[in-house]
Every structure is written in C-alpha cells, then in structure tokens.
C-alpha positions as CSV (number, residue, x, y, z in Angstrom):
1,M,-40.2,108.4,12.3
2,K,-40.8,104.9,10.4
3,I,-40.1,105.7,6.9
4,T,-41.0,102.5,4.8
5,V,-41.1,101.6,0.9
6,H,-44.3,100.3,-0.9
7,P,-45.3,100.1,-4.6
8,G,-48.0,100.6,-6.4
9,P,-49.5,104.3,-7.7
10,L,-50.1,106.5,-5.3
11,T,-53.3,107.3,-6.2
12,S,-55.1,103.9,-5.1
13,M,-53.1,104.4,-1.3
14,D,-55.4,105.4,1.6
15,G,-54.7,106.9,4.5
16,P,-55.5,109.9,6.5
17,L,-53.0,112.1,4.1
18,A,-51.7,111.2,0.5
19,I,-48.7,113.4,-0.9
20,L,-48.7,114.0,-4.6
21,A,-44.9,115.6,-5.7
22,L,-45.4,116.7,-9.3
23,W,-43.2,118.7,-11.8
24,Q,-44.4,121.6,-13.0
25,N,-46.8,122.0,-16.0
26,E,-47.1,118.7,-16.7
27,A,-49.9,115.9,-17.2
28,L,-51.9,115.2,-14.4
29,P,-52.6,111.7,-13.3
30,E,-56.1,110.8,-14.8
31,A,-57.3,110.1,-11.4
32,L,-57.3,113.7,-10.5
33,K,-58.9,115.5,-13.0
34,G,-62.0,117.1,-12.0
35,L,-60.9,117.2,-8.5
36,F,-60.1,121.2,-8.7
37,E,-59.5,123.7,-11.4
38,A,-56.2,123.4,-13.4
39,S,-55.2,126.9,-12.9
40,D,-55.6,126.0,-9.2
41,F,-52.5,124.1,-9.2
42,T,-49.7,124.5,-11.8
43,G,-47.0,122.7,-9.9
44,Q,-44.6,125.4,-9.2
45,A,-42.1,125.4,-6.9
46,K,-43.4,125.7,-3.5
47,Q,-46.6,125.5,-4.6
48,M,-49.6,123.2,-2.7
49,L,-53.1,122.4,-3.0
50,L,-54.9,120.7,0.0
51,L,-58.3,118.7,-1.5
52,Y,-60.8,116.5,-0.1
53,P,-61.6,113.7,-2.7
54,R,-64.4,112.7,-0.5
55,G,-64.4,109.5,-1.8
56,A,-62.9,109.6,-5.3
57,L,-59.4,108.6,-4.1
58,P,-59.3,106.4,-0.8
59,A,-56.9,108.9,1.0
60,Q,-58.9,111.0,3.3
61,R,-56.9,113.8,2.2
62,L,-54.7,114.8,-0.8
63,L,-51.8,116.9,-0.8
64,L,-50.6,118.2,-3.6
65,I,-46.6,119.5,-3.7
66,G,-45.2,122.2,-6.8
67,L,-41.5,120.3,-7.7
68,G,-40.8,123.5,-10.2
69,E,-39.8,123.1,-13.5
70,R,-38.2,119.4,-14.1
71,P,-35.0,120.9,-16.3
72,K,-33.9,122.7,-12.8
73,A,-34.6,119.5,-10.7
74,S,-32.3,119.1,-7.9
75,L,-31.7,116.6,-4.9
76,D,-32.2,119.7,-3.1
77,A,-35.7,120.4,-4.7
78,I,-37.0,117.6,-3.4
79,R,-35.6,117.4,0.0
80,R,-37.6,121.4,0.4
81,S,-40.7,120.2,-1.0
82,T,-40.6,116.9,0.8
83,A,-40.0,119.3,4.5
84,Q,-42.6,121.7,3.7
85,A,-45.0,118.6,3.1
86,A,-44.1,117.5,6.4
87,Q,-44.8,120.5,7.5
88,K,-48.1,120.8,6.2
89,A,-48.7,117.1,7.5
90,Q,-48.1,118.1,11.3
91,E,-50.4,121.2,11.1
92,L,-53.1,118.8,10.0
93,K,-52.5,116.4,12.8
94,A,-51.7,113.5,10.1
95,T,-50.1,110.2,12.0
96,S,-48.9,108.4,8.8
97,I,-48.5,110.0,4.8
98,S,-47.8,108.7,1.9
99,L,-45.8,110.6,-0.6
100,N,-44.6,109.2,-4.1
101,L,-41.5,109.3,-5.3
102,P,-40.7,111.7,-7.9
103,S,-38.1,110.9,-10.3
104,L,-34.9,112.5,-11.1
105,E,-32.8,111.4,-14.2
106,L,-29.8,112.4,-13.2
107,D,-30.1,111.1,-9.6
108,S,-30.5,107.5,-9.1
109,P,-34.0,106.4,-7.1
110,A,-31.8,106.0,-3.3
111,Q,-30.5,109.5,-3.7
112,V,-33.9,110.8,-4.2
113,A,-35.0,108.6,-1.3
114,Q,-32.1,109.7,0.7
115,A,-33.1,113.6,0.3
116,I,-36.8,112.7,1.2
117,A,-35.9,111.1,4.6
118,E,-33.4,114.1,4.6
119,G,-36.2,116.6,4.1
120,A,-39.4,115.0,6.5
121,E,-36.8,114.7,9.8
122,L,-34.9,118.2,8.8
123,G,-38.2,119.7,8.3
124,L,-40.3,118.8,11.5
125,Y,-37.4,120.1,14.0
126,R,-38.1,122.4,16.4
127,Y,-36.2,122.9,19.7
128,L,-38.4,122.3,22.2
129,A,-36.3,120.9,25.1
130,Y,-37.4,124.2,27.6
131,K,-41.0,123.9,26.3
132,S,-43.3,123.2,30.0
133,E,-46.0,123.1,27.2
134,P,-45.2,123.1,23.3
135,K,-48.2,124.0,21.0
136,P,-50.4,121.0,19.9
137,E,-49.2,121.0,16.6
138,H,-45.7,121.6,17.6
139,K,-45.9,118.5,19.5
140,H,-47.8,116.1,17.5
141,Q,-45.8,113.4,15.7
142,I,-45.9,111.7,12.1
143,E,-45.4,108.0,13.4
144,K,-44.9,106.9,9.5
145,L,-44.3,107.9,6.2
146,Q,-44.6,105.5,3.0
147,I,-43.0,106.3,-0.2
148,I,-44.7,104.7,-3.0
149,V,-42.9,103.4,-5.7
150,E,-45.2,102.6,-9.5
151,Q,-42.6,99.7,-10.0
152,T,-39.5,98.6,-8.1
153,E,-37.7,95.2,-8.5
154,N,-35.9,93.8,-5.3
155,D,-33.0,95.2,-6.1
156,D,-34.2,98.4,-6.5
157,L,-36.3,98.4,-3.2
158,K,-32.8,97.4,-1.3
159,A,-31.7,100.6,-2.7
160,L,-34.5,102.9,-1.7
161,E,-34.4,101.3,1.7
162,Q,-30.7,102.2,1.7
163,G,-31.1,105.4,0.9
164,I,-33.7,106.1,3.4
165,K,-31.3,104.3,6.1
166,V,-28.8,107.0,5.1
167,G,-30.8,109.8,4.9
168,Q,-32.6,109.1,8.3
169,T,-28.8,108.7,9.7
170,I,-27.6,112.1,8.4
171,A,-30.6,114.0,9.6
172,K,-30.1,112.9,13.2
173,G,-26.3,113.9,13.1
174,V,-27.7,117.1,11.7
175,I,-30.4,117.3,14.8
176,L,-27.5,117.0,17.1
177,A,-25.5,119.7,15.7
178,R,-28.9,121.5,15.7
179,D,-29.8,120.6,19.5
180,L,-26.2,121.6,21.0
181,S,-26.2,125.1,19.3
182,N,-29.6,125.8,20.3
183,A,-29.0,124.7,23.9
184,P,-28.8,127.8,26.7
185,S,-24.7,128.5,27.3
186,N,-25.8,128.6,31.0
187,E,-26.6,124.6,30.2
188,L,-23.7,123.7,27.8
189,T,-21.0,125.1,29.4
190,P,-17.4,123.7,28.2
191,K,-17.4,120.9,30.9
192,R,-20.9,119.7,30.0
193,L,-20.2,119.9,26.0
194,A,-17.2,117.5,26.4
195,K,-20.0,115.3,28.6
196,H,-21.8,115.3,24.9
197,A,-18.6,113.9,23.7
198,K,-18.3,111.3,26.2
199,E,-21.9,110.2,25.9
200,L,-21.6,110.2,21.7
201,A,-17.8,108.4,22.0
202,N,-19.8,105.8,24.4
203,S,-22.6,105.0,22.1
204,H,-21.0,105.2,19.1
205,G,-18.1,102.9,19.9
206,L,-15.2,106.4,19.7
207,K,-12.0,107.3,21.2
208,L,-12.1,110.3,23.7
209,T,-9.6,112.4,25.4
210,V,-10.5,115.4,27.2
211,L,-8.0,117.8,28.7
212,D,-8.9,119.8,32.0
213,K,-7.9,123.3,32.7
214,E,-4.6,121.7,34.5
215,E,-3.6,119.0,31.9
216,L,-4.3,122.7,29.1
217,K,-2.0,124.5,31.4
218,Q,0.9,121.7,31.4
219,Q,0.6,121.0,27.4
220,G,1.1,124.8,26.5
221,F,-2.4,125.8,24.9
222,G,-1.8,129.3,25.6
223,G,-4.6,130.2,23.0
224,L,-7.3,128.4,24.4
225,M,-6.7,129.0,28.1
226,A,-6.2,132.6,27.4
227,V,-9.9,132.6,25.7
228,G,-10.9,131.1,28.7
229,Q,-9.5,132.8,31.4
230,G,-12.5,135.3,31.9
231,S,-15.4,132.6,32.9
232,A,-15.8,130.8,35.6
233,Q,-16.1,127.8,33.6
234,T,-13.1,126.3,32.6
235,P,-12.2,125.7,29.2
236,R,-11.7,122.2,27.5
237,F,-10.0,120.2,24.1
238,I,-11.8,117.3,22.8
239,I,-10.5,115.2,20.8
240,L,-12.8,112.1,19.6
241,E,-11.4,109.4,17.1
242,Y,-13.3,107.1,14.6
243,G,-11.6,104.2,13.3
244,E,-7.7,104.1,12.4
245,A,-5.2,105.0,10.2
246,G,-4.1,102.6,7.5
247,P,-3.0,102.4,3.9
248,D,-7.0,102.8,2.4
249,H,-7.9,104.4,5.5
250,P,-6.5,108.0,5.6
251,T,-6.8,110.4,8.4
252,I,-8.9,113.5,7.9
253,C,-8.9,116.0,10.9
254,L,-12.1,118.3,11.6
255,V,-11.8,121.0,13.9
256,G,-14.6,123.1,15.7
257,K,-14.8,126.0,17.4
258,G,-16.5,125.5,20.4
259,V,-17.2,128.9,22.2
260,T,-20.3,128.2,24.0
261,F,-20.9,131.3,24.9
262,D,-19.2,135.0,23.3
263,S,-19.9,138.2,25.2
264,G,-17.1,139.9,23.1
265,G,-14.9,139.9,26.6
266,I,-13.3,143.1,27.4
267,S,-14.3,144.3,24.0
268,I,-17.6,143.1,24.5
269,K,-20.3,143.2,22.2
270,P,-23.6,145.1,21.5
271,A,-26.4,143.8,23.8
272,E,-28.8,143.3,20.8
273,A,-28.8,140.0,19.4
274,M,-26.1,138.9,22.1
275,D,-28.5,135.9,23.3
276,E,-27.5,134.8,19.7
277,M,-24.0,133.8,21.0
278,K,-25.1,130.6,22.5
279,M,-24.2,129.1,19.1
280,D,-21.1,130.5,18.8
281,M,-20.0,126.7,19.2
282,S,-21.5,125.6,16.1
283,G,-18.5,124.4,14.0
284,A,-18.0,121.9,17.6
285,A,-21.7,120.7,17.1
286,A,-21.2,120.4,13.4
287,V,-18.0,118.5,14.1
288,L,-20.0,116.2,16.9
289,G,-22.6,115.5,14.6
290,T,-20.3,114.2,11.8
291,L,-18.7,112.0,13.8
292,Q,-22.1,110.3,15.0
293,I,-23.0,109.9,11.4
294,V,-19.8,108.6,10.2
295,S,-19.5,106.1,13.1
296,K,-22.9,105.1,11.8
297,L,-22.3,104.8,8.3
298,K,-18.7,102.6,8.9
299,L,-16.9,104.8,6.3
300,P,-13.6,103.7,5.4
301,L,-11.7,106.7,6.9
302,H,-9.7,107.5,10.0
303,V,-11.5,110.5,11.3
304,V,-10.1,112.9,14.2
305,G,-12.4,115.4,16.2
306,L,-10.7,118.4,17.8
307,I,-12.9,120.7,19.8
308,G,-11.3,123.8,21.5
309,A,-14.3,124.4,23.9
310,A,-14.4,127.6,26.3
311,E,-16.8,130.4,27.5
312,N,-15.2,134.6,26.4
313,M,-16.1,136.8,29.7
314,P,-15.3,140.1,30.7
315,S,-13.6,139.9,34.1
316,S,-10.8,140.5,36.5
317,T,-9.3,137.5,35.2
318,A,-10.2,138.0,31.2
319,Y,-7.5,138.4,28.8
320,K,-7.0,141.9,27.4
321,P,-6.9,143.7,24.4
322,G,-2.6,144.4,24.2
323,D,-2.1,141.6,26.0
324,I,0.2,138.7,24.1
325,I,-0.4,135.4,24.2
326,R,2.1,132.3,23.7
327,T,0.2,129.7,21.6
328,L,0.5,125.7,21.4
329,S,2.7,126.2,18.5
330,G,5.5,128.3,20.3
331,K,4.1,131.6,18.1
332,T,3.0,134.3,19.7
333,I,-0.3,136.7,19.4
334,E,-1.0,140.3,20.0
335,V,-4.4,140.9,21.1
336,L,-6.1,144.0,19.4
337,N,-9.7,142.6,20.2
338,T,-10.9,140.8,22.4
339,D,-14.0,139.5,20.3
340,A,-11.6,138.2,17.5
341,E,-11.2,134.9,20.4
342,G,-12.3,132.2,17.9
343,R,-9.2,131.9,15.6
344,I,-7.0,132.1,19.3
345,I,-8.6,129.2,20.0
346,L,-8.3,127.5,16.2
347,A,-4.8,128.5,16.6
348,D,-4.2,125.6,19.1
349,A,-6.5,123.2,17.5
350,L,-4.8,123.8,14.1
351,F,-1.2,123.3,15.3
352,Y,-2.5,120.0,17.5
353,A,-4.0,118.9,13.9
354,Q,-1.0,118.6,12.6
355,R,1.0,115.7,15.0
356,Y,-1.6,113.1,13.0
357,Q,-0.1,114.2,10.0
358,P,-3.2,114.1,8.3
359,A,-4.5,113.8,4.7
360,A,-6.3,117.6,5.4
361,I,-7.2,119.4,8.3
362,I,-10.8,120.9,7.8
363,D,-11.9,123.7,10.6
364,L,-15.5,125.1,11.2
365,A,-15.8,127.9,12.8
366,T,-18.5,130.9,13.2
367,L,-15.9,133.4,13.2
368,T,-16.1,136.2,11.4
369,G,-19.6,139.1,11.0
370,A,-17.7,139.8,7.8
371,I,-18.7,137.1,5.7
372,M,-22.3,137.6,6.2
373,V,-21.4,141.0,4.6
374,A,-19.1,139.2,1.7
375,L,-22.0,136.6,1.3
376,G,-25.2,137.1,3.0
377,T,-26.7,133.5,4.8
378,Y,-27.2,130.9,1.9
379,A,-22.8,130.3,1.5
380,I,-20.3,129.5,3.8
381,G,-17.0,131.5,3.2
382,L,-14.2,128.7,1.9
383,F,-10.8,129.4,2.2
384,S,-7.6,127.1,1.2
385,N,-4.2,126.3,1.0
386,D,-4.4,123.6,-1.6
387,S,-6.9,123.7,-4.9
388,A,-7.5,119.6,-5.1
389,L,-8.8,120.1,-1.3
390,A,-10.9,123.1,-2.0
391,A,-12.4,121.3,-5.0
392,K,-13.3,118.4,-3.4
393,V,-15.2,120.2,-0.7
394,K,-17.0,122.8,-3.4
395,Q,-18.2,119.6,-4.9
396,A,-19.4,118.0,-1.9
397,G,-21.3,121.8,-1.0
398,E,-23.1,121.2,-4.2
399,T,-24.2,117.8,-3.7
400,A,-25.4,117.9,0.0
401,N,-26.6,122.0,-1.2
402,E,-24.3,123.5,1.1
403,R,-22.8,125.9,-1.2
404,V,-19.5,126.9,-0.4
405,W,-17.3,130.2,-1.9
406,E,-13.6,130.4,-2.5
407,L,-12.4,134.2,-1.1
408,P,-8.6,134.9,-2.2
409,L,-5.4,134.0,0.2
410,W,-3.5,136.4,-1.3
411,D,0.2,137.3,0.1
412,E,-1.1,141.0,0.7
413,Y,-3.4,139.6,3.0
414,R,-0.8,137.4,4.7
415,E,0.9,140.6,5.7
416,L,-2.0,142.4,7.1
417,V,-2.0,139.9,10.1
418,K,1.5,140.2,11.3
419,S,2.3,142.2,14.0
420,E,5.1,144.6,15.0
421,I,5.2,143.1,18.5
422,A,4.3,139.7,18.2
423,D,4.5,137.2,15.4
424,V,0.5,137.7,14.5
425,K,-2.2,139.7,15.4
426,N,-5.8,138.7,15.9
427,T,-7.7,141.3,13.4
428,A,-6.3,143.4,10.4
429,G,-9.5,145.9,11.1
430,R,-13.0,145.6,9.4
431,Y,-11.8,145.9,5.7
432,G,-11.6,141.8,4.2
433,G,-12.0,140.6,8.1
434,S,-12.9,137.0,6.9
435,I,-9.7,136.7,4.3
436,T,-7.6,138.3,7.1
437,A,-9.1,136.0,9.7
438,A,-8.4,132.9,7.2
439,A,-4.7,134.3,6.9
440,F,-4.4,134.2,10.4
441,L,-5.4,130.6,11.0
442,E,-3.2,129.3,7.9
443,T,0.2,130.4,10.2
444,F,-0.9,127.3,12.4
445,V,-1.8,124.5,9.9
446,G,2.0,124.1,8.5
447,S,2.0,122.9,4.8
448,L,-0.9,120.4,5.6
449,P,-3.6,120.6,2.7
450,W,-6.3,122.8,4.9
451,V,-9.8,124.5,4.5
452,H,-11.3,127.0,6.9
453,L,-15.1,127.3,6.7
454,D,-16.3,130.4,7.9
455,I,-20.1,129.4,8.8
456,A,-20.7,132.5,10.3
457,G,-23.7,133.6,7.7
458,T,-24.9,130.3,7.5
459,A,-25.2,128.5,11.0
460,W,-28.6,130.7,12.2
461,G,-31.7,131.0,10.7
462,T,-35.0,129.7,9.2
463,G,-36.0,127.9,5.9
464,S,-37.6,125.3,4.4
465,L,-35.6,123.0,6.1
466,Q,-35.9,125.3,9.5
467,P,-39.3,126.3,10.4
468,A,-38.1,128.0,13.3
469,K,-35.6,130.6,13.9
470,G,-32.2,128.5,15.1
471,A,-29.4,126.6,15.1
472,T,-29.1,125.0,11.2
473,G,-26.3,122.4,11.6
474,S,-24.8,124.4,9.0
475,G,-21.8,121.9,7.4
476,V,-23.0,118.5,8.7
477,R,-24.6,117.2,5.5
478,L,-21.5,118.9,3.9
479,L,-18.9,117.5,5.4
480,V,-20.5,114.0,5.4
481,Q,-20.9,114.3,1.6
482,L,-17.2,114.9,1.8
483,L,-16.2,112.1,3.8
484,R,-18.7,109.8,1.7
485,D,-16.9,110.4,-2.1
486,W,-13.5,110.7,-0.2
487,Q,-11.9,108.6,-2.7
488,S,-13.7,109.9,-5.8
489,P,-12.5,111.8,-8.0
490,V,-13.6,115.2,-8.8
491,S,-16.0,115.7,-11.9
C-alpha cells in the first residue's frame, strides 16, 4: 500500500472513499450537516456510519468512524480505528482511500501518522498463502491511502512522511512474524526456519550463524538436543547479529523460543487445539521480525538474535519423564514433564547469550498456559532480575500498546524449581506455573540484566488489528519501541 500525505480539508477530496475519524460528541464539519441525523453518529469508539453524499461532497462514499472521547485519546485508538476503517474499505472494494489526520495533544503528528500506517497495514492482514481461491474481499488490495492534513509546513510534511515510513517498516516486521507463526509445521521445520533467517540476513545485511545437529552435539547444547531428539526434523540454533558493539552501541540479546511444533512429547497434549501448536515458535518469529525492523531503521545498537529451533515429538527416541539432561551451562535438569520443553531450549540459549556480556537479555516465549489463567489474552507476563530494565520494558509496552504485567520472582519460587537429584527440575506443579517457569530460566542468565516475556496469552487470537484468528506477531512492536528508546530515560 502506498501511503502519502496531502494538504487540504478531507471534505474537498474526491475518490471512491473518504474516511473521517471524529472524536465523540464534538462539533461536526459544516459540510456534513444535513447528510445524516445527529443521533445516527456520536463518535463513540468503533462506531461507523457509511454515507453516500450524492454530490454534496466530492467523494463517492464517506465513512465516519468514531475515535471515542478525546480525554481518553491514545495512539492505539488511532491505530485500531484505522485498522477498522481499512477493513471496511476492503469490504467495499475501494482501491484508494483518504483519511484525515486526527489531532492528539500529547503526541506529535508524526507519531499519529505512524499509528495510522501501522493500523492500515496490520488491519488488512490475512494469511492466505495456502488458499487456492481466496474470497474476493480478502484478495482485494487497497493500493493508496492518502492522509489528509488541514495545514502543514515543509518540515511538518517531512516529519509526517518519516512517521509513515516508520509505521510501515514496523508493520512489515510484524507481518513477517505473523506469517512465520501461521505457517504449518510440515512446511516450517527447524531447518526451514533457519532458511528464513538466512534470507533475512542476506536481504538486510545481518550476520548469520546456524548450528546444525552435529555442531550442537559437539558444543554441548544438551537442552536443545534433548527436546529435538524425538523428531525426524533435527534442531537448529540460529544466531543473527545486527551492527557491532561499541561505546555508543550497547549489545542487546533477544532470545526466542522456536518450537516449530509442540505435541507435548511423551507427556502428549490433548488433541483439542493441538493444531495451534504450530505457533509455539512465536517468540522466535518475534525476534526475526524485530531484527528486520531494526536493520531498516538503522538503530545505533548491537542486537543479537538467538533462536533455539526444534520439534517436540513423541517417538522411540524422544526424551522422557525421569530423564536428566546436561545443558550447555553444565547445569543438569530433571525432566518431570516433556511438555515443559520451551524452558529447556531457552536454558541453552540464555546461557549462550552470556558470552556477549550484553547490556540486557530479553527472551520471548509462548511458555506457559498458566500465564493465560493469570492474565488472560490482553497482557504479556513479565519477569525480571533487574528493576531498571523491567521499567524500560513496561514503558515501551505502554507506548506500543503491547502491555506487560510484572509478576514476582521471590526466593520461595526459586526454591520450588530445585531438584532432589539434579540442579533444577523442569516443572514445579500447577500453582504459580508461569512464575516457577521464569524462576527456572533465571538460573541460566547469571548476573546479567534479564527480562522474560511470556507471550502465550497474546501470540494467538483476534482483534481490531487481527481480523481473522491466527498469529498476532506479539512482542515485535514492544521490542522495537524498547530499542528505539534505549538511550532515553524512563519517565
């Protein structure tokens, strides 16, 4: 979609569809008066009204969309309203649309333009790679979006255009993450995930290293090897690097869980909804999407992406309850449940991250069903050993509207993951399951600042930025906001 900025009142623009985003209970433009009854549209959030001006305005159709109350205004209200409007425009088969630039007192016009670009691109996303004949309304493309501003100077115009560029860049990274997480596991194996990483590295100037089964065995990746040993699809460890470390370029390690299919292994999952376990590599997908964006935005950082990729399958070669695994760190894990496999993979990846001596390690994983019980599907679970880093992540989450909620990591929880016959055990029972999983992970990060993000509740679903059920790309916008603001103080 080509998104541009144009001066002039929206009501003077022609074309197949003009969209006017309005605040609740505020005065309407004079040109709209008489076109509808005031009670038909009040500007409530998500409210829409489609009008056919029939010569009263140049546009063939006019769509009014409500932003809600101005005092409650946020960039996400703009993002969500734009997504809703774009979906309606697609339904109407409009090839080009015009949309006004709403004003937000606390945010710059460039930030609003960014939110519009994100909303338009993400709101239209559907995964159609395997549809022989997609529905016409889903196949239809909106070619142009004009953002209309009443008045603008050249400097303002450049800022708006930069905001659009950033918004579209971020949206493309989220879409990459969605595409990978939506891909069927017979197609997206650990080997093919590594191939996608290679394509990303080649097209965006990233440094790539991929360790295969033999190299993993030689180097001692006991956790990753154990989880993957039950599958015919052999595991991979993927290392992607953007930039180089330096005095003004701190190193940030992003670690992603890459279980391309999780059957639960010997501790097999129930059949219901097991098909969704193709998205158990959503943490890995978020890391790849983030690195794509970081490279396009040329951020002054050294960002290292680490992904442990494997299938967790039951077979005669699968690891079993009661096994003891020696990980890359040398620490041993007592396996009590083979469906708690993600933390075993992350144990190797988190320890590997220590060799970079990063300013921060941030891991993302669809780790526990327990986080969905605790927080539902609207918040990412956050756990950390560093309050300053946690505060940075929280602030980024509020700005990007990928909100996080911190849960405790007290010594009592750390005690629960200790094993009688090994160093740690991979599950401590149902109660506090997301917390004990984080306590397990903490034992592999040493003293480095670390945040664990459990995205099990947010990585899959529907919403205004997600018109059809599927992968959401959870964590990408949060990470990008964090990295863009890395040198800024926490407010």
